[in-house]
N, C-alpha and C positions, 0 to 999 in steps of 0.2 A: 301126675307127679307120686315121686317113688315114696311110698310110709315106708319104712321100716320097722317088723315086726318084731317088737322083743316081748323071749318068751320068762318066764321068771324062773328062777332054779325052784328044782322041787324041796319043799318042806320037808321031807323026809317024818320019822317017828320023833326023832327027839326034839320035847316040850323044852328043853333051856335054853337060854338065850344067846344066840352067837356072838361071837365080837361085833359084826355088822350089827346086829340088835341093839347092841350095848351101845354103839357108839352114834348110830342115828337115835337112840332115846335119849343120851346125853344131849346131842344138836335139837333136839324138839323139844327138853327142859330148859334147853338157854334160849332157848325164840321163846317162850314162853315167860323165862323169867324180864327179858329185856320190854317186854310187854308188859311186864306187871308195873317195870320197874319206869317207864315211861307216863302211866298211867298214875302212879303215884307224884313224881316231881310235876308234873302238868297243872296240880290241883291245890296247889298250896298256893295261900295268898303274896301275893303282889308283894306285900313290905320283907318275905323271908329273902329276894332277891336281894334288897338294899342290906338284909342284914349278913349277906357273906356277897360282899362286892367281888365285880372277878379280880385275878391277880390271874400277873406272870409267873407265876412257881411251875416250872415244869410236870409235877406231878400230880398237879391238877388237870393236866391234858388228859389222860386216859378220859374222865370222868368227862369233858366238854367235848371230845371226840365223838364219845355215848352218845350224848346228847345232840349233838349235828346228827346224828348218822340216821335218830329216832323223825326226826326233820322232816330231813331229803328221805326216806322210805316211805315216810306216808305224802308224802309232796308225791311220789313218785305213784306211788295206788291212787290217789286223788287224778293225777295227770291219766293212766289207764283207763279207769274209768268215762275221763273226759274224752278222750281218743276215741275210745269204743264207738260212744252219743254222738260227739261231733261228727266226725268222720263218716259215719255211714249215711249220715244227713244229709251231707254236703253233695260225696258218690252219689245216693242212690235217687235225690230229689235235685230238678234241673233247674228249677225255678229257688230252693233252697238255697244251691250251688253258689246261685244268681248273690246272694246276701250272707252267707257266711262265710267263702272263700274270703273276700273283701275285706267281712270281719277280721277274721284271723290274719291277716295283713296289717289291717291295723292294729292287733292284740300285739305280734309278736314286734312290732316298730315304737309301742308305750312303753317308756324307759321303764325301769323297775322306782323307779322316785316317781313318778308318774302313779301307778299302782297303788304304793306306801303313804302319800299322801291322801287319798283317799277312802283307805280301807283299813290304818290302824285305828282310826277315832271307833268304826264299826266297834273290830274285834274286842277291843277295849271297852265300848260299852256292854256287849254283847254278855261281856262278864266281866261285872265288874268288880275288882280289889282281888281278881286270882288270875295266877299266871295263865291260866287255861288259853285269857284274851290275846296275851302276846303270841303267845306259841302259836295259835291258830293263824295271827299275822303274817307272823315269821313264815309259817308252813305253805299261806297264799303265795306268799313273794316268790320264794322259790320253787311253787306251783309253775308259775310264771316266767319264768325261765326253762321248762322243762317241758311244759304241754304242749307248744304250738309246734316244735318240731316233730314231737312223736305224732300228733294227730296229724301234719304233712305226711311223713312216709308212710301209714295207710292211707290215706288219703290217694295217693299216690298208686300205689299197691292195686285199690280197689277201683279206679280208672285205666288201670293193663290189666286186669286181669285179662288169660286167652279167652279166645269165644270158644275153643271145644269147651274148655272148664264150662263155661257159662251154658254153653246147650247141656251137657251130661245135664245138669244140673237141672235144667227144662225134663230133662229125660227120665229124670227119675219121680217127679212134680212136687220138688221141697220147695215148700214156703219159703216166704221171705224171712221169718228167723230159723231153719233148718239152713236155709244158704249162709246165713246170715256166718252162723259159729262151725258149716260142713266144708265154707270155701271160701268166703271173705276171709273171715283172721287165719283160717291157718296159708293161704296164700300171705297174705302179709306177715305172716308171723316174722321168717329169718329177718326182712329189712327192720322189722319193728324193734327183735331185740336191738341190735345195734342201733337204734339212732333211741332204744331205752338208757342204754350204756351212755349215749351222747349226752342227753339229756340229765344223765343223774351226774355225770361229772363236770357238762356245763352249768349245772346248779350251782358247786364249785365257788365259781367267779362271782355267784348273787349271795351270796352265804355272809359274804361283809357285811352288806349292804342290809340284809334280813336280820340278821341277830344283832342288833346294832339300832333298836327303833326311838324313834325323836315326836312325840306329840304335842305341838306347842314348846313350852318351856321344861318339861316334863320326857328324860330319856329315858327306857329301860333296855338297859342291856343284857339280854340271855344266853347262860352259859354256852360258849361252843367255839369250835374252834377258828369259826369267823370275827366274834367279838372278839378272841384272843388275837388272831393278826392286825386287827384294828389297833388297836390297842397298845401292840408291839413296834406297829408305823407309827404312831401319835410318840411314841416314849424313843424313839429311836434304837430296840432294841435289838441287833443284830441274831443274838444266839435264840431270843423270845423266834422270831420270824424263820430260822430252822428249827428247831423245838414244832414251830407248829409243822413247817411244811413235813420232818418226820413224821408226825400223828398223820400227816395225811394220808403220806403215801403207804401208811398201816391201815388205814380207814380203807381207801381202795387195793390193796391185795385182800382184804375180806372180803370188801362186795365181790370180784374178780372168781375168788373161791370156792365163793361161798353161796353166790348168787348166775351169776353173770354167763361164768364157763361151763356151770349147769345148763342153764337157756340156751346159751349159744350151741352145746351139744343136745338137747334134744328138742330146739326148734331145726337142725340140719336134716330130719325126717320131713318136713316140710315144704323140704327144695324144691321147686318143681321142673324137672325134668325126665326124661323117658330111659336113660340108662344108669345104673348105681353111682354112685360119686366117687372118685378114688380114693380119699379118703377120710374118714370121719369123727368128726371133731370127735373130743374122750373129754369127761371128765369126771373125778375121783367122787366128789361127791354125790353127781347123778350114782352112776354106780354102787355104791355107799345104801342109797336109799332102794334103791331097786334090786340089795342083794339080802333089805334086813327084811325078815318078815313081818316085824312089827310096826314097819309103815305099812307097809301094805294093810294090817289088820284097824290103822288106825287113818286109813285114810280110805281106807273101804266105804263109809257111807257118807264120806264126799265126792268121790266116785260115782256111787249110784244117780246121787241129787244132781251130780252134775249134768246125767247120761238122761238123766228125765228131762231134766229143764231143756236142756239140748235139743232132743228127741220129739218137744210139744209142737204140734202139728198145730200151731198158730198161724191166724190168716199174716197176708203179708200187710205190711206197716203202708199207709197211704202215702207214696210214693211224690205225690202234689208235685207234677210236672214230668211225670216221664212217659206222655203221649198216647197214654190209652187212649185219651179222649178224641171225638171227632176232628178235622184240620181245623175246621171253623173256628170251635169252643176252643180251643186249645190256643187259636189263636187271638181271642177272646179274651184268656184268661191271662197269655203274659204280655196284655198291653195293660190290662188290670192292675197285675200284678209289679210290673215298671212300672205304673203312672203311682202306686204305691210308697214303691220305693224309692223314687225322688222325692214326692211330695214329703216323707220320714224324713230324711238328708237334705232336704231345703230348711225345714221348723229345724233342725237342729243347726243346719247353720246360721238358718238365723238367728237362734237363743245364742250361738255361741260370737257370733258379730256382734250382737247386741252388747254383749257383756264387756270385750273388747273393746269395743268403742267407747264405751264410759270411761277406762282406765286408760288406753296407751293412743299412742298418735299412729298416722302411715310411717313416718319415718324411724318409730319399732319395729313394724310388721316389714318395711322396705332391708331392714340392719337383718332381722330375721331370716330373709328370704335370702339376702346374700353370705350369711351368715351359712344356711342352706347349701347354697351352690359348690363349698367350699368342701365340706362335709364329702358331699357328694362326690367330688372328685378324688380324694381318700380311698374313700368306699371303693371306688370302679378299679382305681390301682390298686390297691390292696385284693380285690378279688380275682382281679387278671394273673396276679404274680403266685397269690394262692393257688390257683384253680391251676397252673403250667407247674408248680412242684409237686402237688398234693395229686392230682389226677392220679399220674404214671408213678406215683408212689403205693397209693390205695389200690393197682391194678393189678402191683406185682405182687403188694402184701396175700387179696383176697382169691390170686389164682393158686394161691400157699395155703392149704389149711393149717398144715402142720407148723408155717412162720406164723400165719394169723393168730395161733394161740398162744405161741410166745410173745410177740407183739401185743397183744392186747393189753397183759398187765399195762407195759410201755405207755400207747395210746391214751392209754384211759389215764393216765399221773397228769400223763402233759396235757392234755383239754381240760382237767381239773384243775390243774397247777391256777391256784389264781391270779392274773396279770395283775392287780395290787399290788403282789412281793414282787412283783417287777420291777414295779414303779420307781422306790426307792436307787436300785442300779442306774436306771436309765438317765432318771435327773443328776446324779453325781457324771455319770459317763458327761451328758448334754454341759454341763457346767464345767465342771474338770476342759475339758475339749475343746468348750466353746462351738459349740454346734450350732447350729440351726435347728430350734425344737419344731418346728415348723413341718420339718420334714422328720422327725428323729423320735419325736411323738404319737406319729405315727401309726407307723405296727402295733404299739398297743393294742389298737383298734383290732388289729384281725388275731393278736397272739391268742384270745380266749374263744374265737368263734370261724377261727379256718381248721378245726377237726369235722368241725362237721361234715365239711367236703370232702374228709378222710374219712370219719364212719360212713359215712353212705356210700362210697366208693368201694371201699369196702365189702361192705353190703350187698352190692352191685355184683361187684369181681366175684362173690361166694354164693351166690342166689345164680351166675351166666350157667344156661343146664352145660352136663357134659357133654351129652350129644350136638351142639354146637359147637360146641371147639374138637370135636370130636372131626364135625365135619371138615372146618374151618382146616383142620393138617392134613383133610384127605385134598383137600384142594390148595395147599400148598400156599397155601397164604401167611405169607413174611413178612416183616421188615412194617412201611408205610401202610402197607394195604392191610394186615393185622388191625392195623391200627382203628382205622378210618373205617372199614368194613365190616370188622367184627367186633372188639369189645367197646366201642368207645359208642358204638350204637346202643349195645344188650347193655353200659351201665348208663346209659341216657337220662333215661327217669331219676335215678340213683341221684346221680348228679344234678341235677335241678335242682329237688326237692335240698339237697346239704344246700346247695346256693345258695336259696333262698331265704332258709334258714342264718346263713352267716351272715348273705348282707344285709338285714334284720337285722342280727347280734347285732355286728358290725357297727348301726349306727346305736344303737341299746349303748354299747361299750363306752359312743366318740363322750357323752357325757363325763366317762373317769378318764378316759384318756388323755383328749384335749386339756385338763387341768389334774397335773401329777405335781405331790409335793413331798415331799421329805424331812419332817422338822419342820423348820422355819422359811426352807428352798420351796417356793413354785414357782414352776415354770409351765402360763397360761398360752394356748397357741389359737387364731380364731377358728370360729367354726359354728356349727348349732350345736353342738354338748357343750363347748365352752359356754355358749351364752345359756343354755339350760340351767349348766350348774354354778355360774355366778348367780341367777338368776333366785336359783335356788340357796342359797349362801347368807344374799340381801333380804333372804324374806317379801321378796317381787313377788307375789303369786302370778297377776295378770301375766306377765313375763314370760313368770314358768309355763305356764297355757299357753300361748301363743307359742313359745317354743317347742312344745306335747307337739301342736296344731299342724304347725310347720311339719315339725319330723315325721308324721304319721299321712301328711300330702304326701311327701317327697318316697317316703319308702312306699308309699303306693302306689305313683304314680311310676317309680321306679319297676316296681314288680307289674304293673298290668300295662307298659310297656315297650319291657324285655322279658322277663321273666317268661312271666305267663305265656305270649307267645310261642317262645320256646318249649314250656310243657306241652305246649298244648300240640305242637309239633310231634314230639318224640312220642307225646300217644296215638297218634296218627300214621304216624308213615315209623316207628321203630316199636313197634308192640311185638310182645311175644306170643304168637300164636294166629 
């Protein structure tokens, strides 16, 4: 793994603040002010929202965009903590993996409406009469749209670490804690950064639902870009949607320049390769903080604490199924663990069946399953089309670091562009030209999730070792042979990670894509998404539960029978090192 050593410039004799110090100081102060503002607006009484209702006046958009930006930053920070804990447990423990990975499949398939149904009341009751409860409910909803993709990315990276790096950690007698921070996290960092960008962008798709919270007859509308878009669609205000799109673009550019571009440039030093990279990503923000003396002074205590924590020789965490036990004992534990899983799953299924049996008939189950197959057909066709389009594009971009830096903001904007905003255009065109809604509403399902494939392929191509590219050139591999012998095997694990998330996201998006509206005009197409959406609108909770359960079963089976075998093949046959 090639690490680029950075040597800071000499401080010199002058004690005056340089231009770099002043700029860095202003940025640090600005970040502190943002945190203070976020703390202040989230602790006011809930009645404050009613006193200042949401307005489509574009002069309010900067404040709305700031509120949305703070929610998404908090959600991405929580997602990162969740990723480190969950992915490490799933990758390091064989028995824990048997439970955690299927649970992750189910969690990413549960629609955001399902999470909001069960969590909003909890958070509002946790902080009664305060905006903080509603804010936490919104942050949690955004978190559910970000965490699963990041977790799959790190899990995939930890399961595909080269053997020679694993042997090196054993040679240095690193503990499990030290190995995690010195190998697992650095090796996963390039892919994790790109998936964090994708998660941040994908979170915009659910901002509309997460900022307009309904509990029974009470609706809490939090100021933000998402709630602004929802109000604009409801009032059919085209100019307001345009203003919201411009505000989103401004926020995404800020994210790109101040957060993600520095992270991409910083994470490049963790690329796994034995030769130096031809082109190193750069960031003016990262250069500014490296040149400023004041940031080194401010970061010194944090850096010291980080080194102290990372170098702790903590005992290895219990791996619970790592194979250290004797074969007979291990087989016995496997059987007991599997029996426990089966009993727990059986009990959960029994409780669910008892509840549903008291409220629905077998005909309802048949209807939900039939709609599930219709949505499955749509998802399959759309995934094939997205793969054929975005894998070549992602490879082309990822192998050109300079181009990747230029395309990065555009890709983030396209990924962040909520499909909700495109619904009116689709509805108007379908009605005007008399098109078949069963066909032309389908692209809305993949519109916001296809970017998971693109971002993961870009990450895989960007992390592809330069020495392997040079070897391919030495053997004069060109054309289809280069694709099938070199680059596709190299990016395959990354593609599978993106495809699993994109597939789950497409199922989730079917709830809003199979029922599209603009004003009083509404188009509905048969499918499991429209089944859940219509049941939610009617307040038919048993059928909402049935629809969500059927969707979870379809997604889990699809992952188990198709994606996971491909994932295991890539891990077994296409692993670097």
